[in-house]
N, C-alpha and C positions, 0 to 999 in steps of 0.2 A: 740472490740465490735462495733457493728453496731447498730446505733437506726434508726427506720423507722416511720416517723408519719402519723398513719393510719388515725386517722382524728383530724381535729385542730380547730373544729367548737363549739359550744355550745349547749343549749337547741332550738334556732332558727334554722327551716331547712333550709339548704343550699347543691344543690348539689354539690358545689365546695368544701366544707367544713362539710364533715362527723363528727359523733359525736366523742367526744374524746375516744382516745385509741393511743397505741404506741407499738410496737414491738422491742423487743431488742434480739439481736441473737449474740451468740460467736461460736466459732467451736463447743462446744457442746451443746450449750443451746439455748432454745426459750422461750422467757419469753413474757406475755402479760399483759399489763399495762391498766387496764380498757377495758369496751367493750360498747362502746359507739354503735349509731343507724349506720348501714354499716359496722362493723367491718370485718364482713365475706366477702363481697364484695371486702374490700380493700386487705384482705389477698389472696384472690382469684388472684386478678390482680398482686400481687407479687408472685404467683405460690408458696405461702405458705399453706400447707395443714393445718387445725386445729387439724387434727388427730395427729402433731407433737409438739404441743405446749406443753411443760414441765410444765408451770403453769401461773395460771391467779393472778395479783394483783391488789385489787380495793383498790382506793384512797379514797374513799368514796361512800355513796350508794344514791347518787341524780342520780335520773332518767337518766341524759344525760349520765352518766359514765356506767350504767350499764344495758341500755332497751333491748340490744340484748343479753343477757346471756343466754336465752333458745336458739335463734337460733345459737349461738356459738354452745352450746353443741349439739343439734339435728343434727346439720349440720357436728360436727366432726365424727357423728355416720355414717353418710351417706358417710364420707369420711374414713370410716373404721378404726376409733380410735380403739386401742385395749388394752386402758389403762384408769384408771379412772382420774377423773380431779382432780388436786389440786388447789383450791383456797384459797388464802390470804386475809382478809380483815378485815374491823374494826367490832366492837362489832355490833351485829345483821346480820353480815352476814350469820351465819347457817339459822337463821328465814327466811332471805329472800329468801335465796336459796331455802329451803324446799317448801315455798310457791310458788314460781316460778315452781317447779318442780312439784308439787301439783296440781298446776292449767292446767297442760297438761298432768296429768297421763291417764286418760281414752284415749285419741288420741294416747299416748305413747304405751301404752299398747299393744293397735290394732296394731299398727305397728309393734311392736316386733313379736305378735302372727303371723300376715300375711306376713309380708316380710321375715320371716325365716334368718335373718342372723345370724352369727355364734358368735357373741359376743355383748353382753350390757354393757360392761363394762365402755364404755362412759358414760353412765348413774350413774355411781358410784362415787359420789361428795365427797371428804375428805377437808373437811373446817378448816382453823386453823384462830383463831380471834387474832388480835394484841392486845399486852399489850400496855403501852406508849411509850415504845423504845425495840427493839430488834434487833437481827443478825439472818440472815438464810442464810445456805448454798444451793445452787441449781447447782450440777455439777460443772462448771468450775466459777461461778460467786459467788461471797460475798456480801450479801445485807443485809441493813442496813434500818429501818422503824423508823419512828419518827413521832411526833403529829405535826399538822400544824392548823393555825386558821381560821377555817371557819365558824365560829359562825354566825348564831344560829346553823349550824350543830354541834352536839356533837362530833362526831368520825369522823375526817379526818387526811390522813397521807399524807406524802412525803416519798421520796425513793432514797437512795444512793446506786449505782450500783459500785462493785469493779471487775475489772478484766485488769490482766497484768500490774499491776501500773498504770491504769488508771480509773478516777473516773467519773460516769455519777451522777446528782443529778437532780431529778423530784419533781416539788414543789407540784404536786397536785393542787386542789382550796385552795386557801389561800390569806388572806389580808396580808400587810407587816407584817413578821413573824420572831421574834428574834432567835427563834428554828431554822427554816428553814436556815437562814445566817448563823448560828452556823456549822449545819450539812452540808452545802454546799460549806463550805470553800475550795479554791484551787480546785475546780472541773474541769475537763478537758471540760465539758459540762455543764451547767445549764440549764435545759428545765423548762419554767417558763409561768404560766399563765397570761393573762393581760385582765385589763377593759381599751378599748380606751376611754382618757377624750374626750369629745367633739362631739362624733360621734352619741351618741344616743340622738334622740330628743324626747320631750314630745310629743306626736300625740293624743291620744285619751284618754278616761276614762280607758283605759287598760296599757296605759303606763303614770302614774302620775309622777309629779315631785319626789313623796315619791318614787314611783316605782323606779325610776332611782337612788336615793339617796341610797336605802336599796341595789340595785345590786350590786352598786360601792362598798358599803360598808363591803361587805364581798368577795371581789376582791381586787386584786392587780393594781392601777390604771397605765396607762402609764408613766404619770407624777413622778412615784415613783419607777418603775420595775428597771428603769437603776440604781438606787441608790444601790438596793438590789443585782443587778449585780455585782457593784463596791465595796459594802462591803465584798461579797463572795469573790471577788478576782477570780473568774472563768474566765478562757480562751476566752470560748465561750457563749454567752447568747441566747438563741433560745426561741421565743416566739411562744405561742401556746394559744389553749382554747380561741381564740380570741372573744371579745365582745365589738361590733358586729362583725359580719363576714364579711361585706362588710366596707370599711374604705381607709383614704388616707395613702398609704405604705409610702410614701416619706416622709410626716410629723412624721408618729409615728417613724420613724428611725432617724430624727432629733431630736424627742422629747426623745429620749432613749438615743441616742448617747451623748447628753448634760451631763447625768450622768453617764453612763457606759464608756466613754471615746473612745468608737469605736462603729461602728455599729452592732446591732443586727442582728441575723438572723431571718427572718420573717417566721413563719413556715407555710408550705403547704402540703395538703395531699399528701402522697407518697415519701415526701422528705426523703433522706437518709443522715445520718451523720456517719461519720467513727472517733470512740474515739479511 
């Protein structure tokens, strides 16, 4: 397996760290996890066509994880996609996808009629909504999905991907979570979100002490994520969804290493990790 971090940022705009998204590739399969801002541009940089993606998995429906959904779909049509999209996501995904597609319906129908392309299958979307836990097989990938704790978001998920006796676990957005620790046991790679303590400051009425407390409370702080990695016994801990996007990298590594026992990998856009 090869994991490529397409976007390692968060809702704040940062041209060096695009919105949350990851690409998992095997010999047979290409799976996209989330579709944050800039996902199609990052795929283009990799010379990976959105026409070739086998499925899109959504961790949850926060805007920074799904904002480029329509861009992904329409650009796949322009890239000559000739198969329907398969989207797996939490409860509410069907309604969300329907509303996004409906918002662009008139524009899309005009394009279809005028541009006279040979297929519109890219606009057929097959949505499967998660239960609390389940397993899915796509080509040479076995996938487990499981609930994580991103409250007040009601439905949020992490994933474990298995291929050739290797295991990749992706946390999605979550506070420290027993279910994630259980499902990520002995992962070859654990890709985990992080809120970096001490880097976000109260600046004005839009970023109050309550704002900082609440943002931190439904993510995993840098002072704890190393403990999560240590408890899972993962071989590599990769940090992503970095809040904030600009921070002291040396300090973050030292903080996490104290608990994890070794340096984490600080995620960067387009970083590739062989598993």
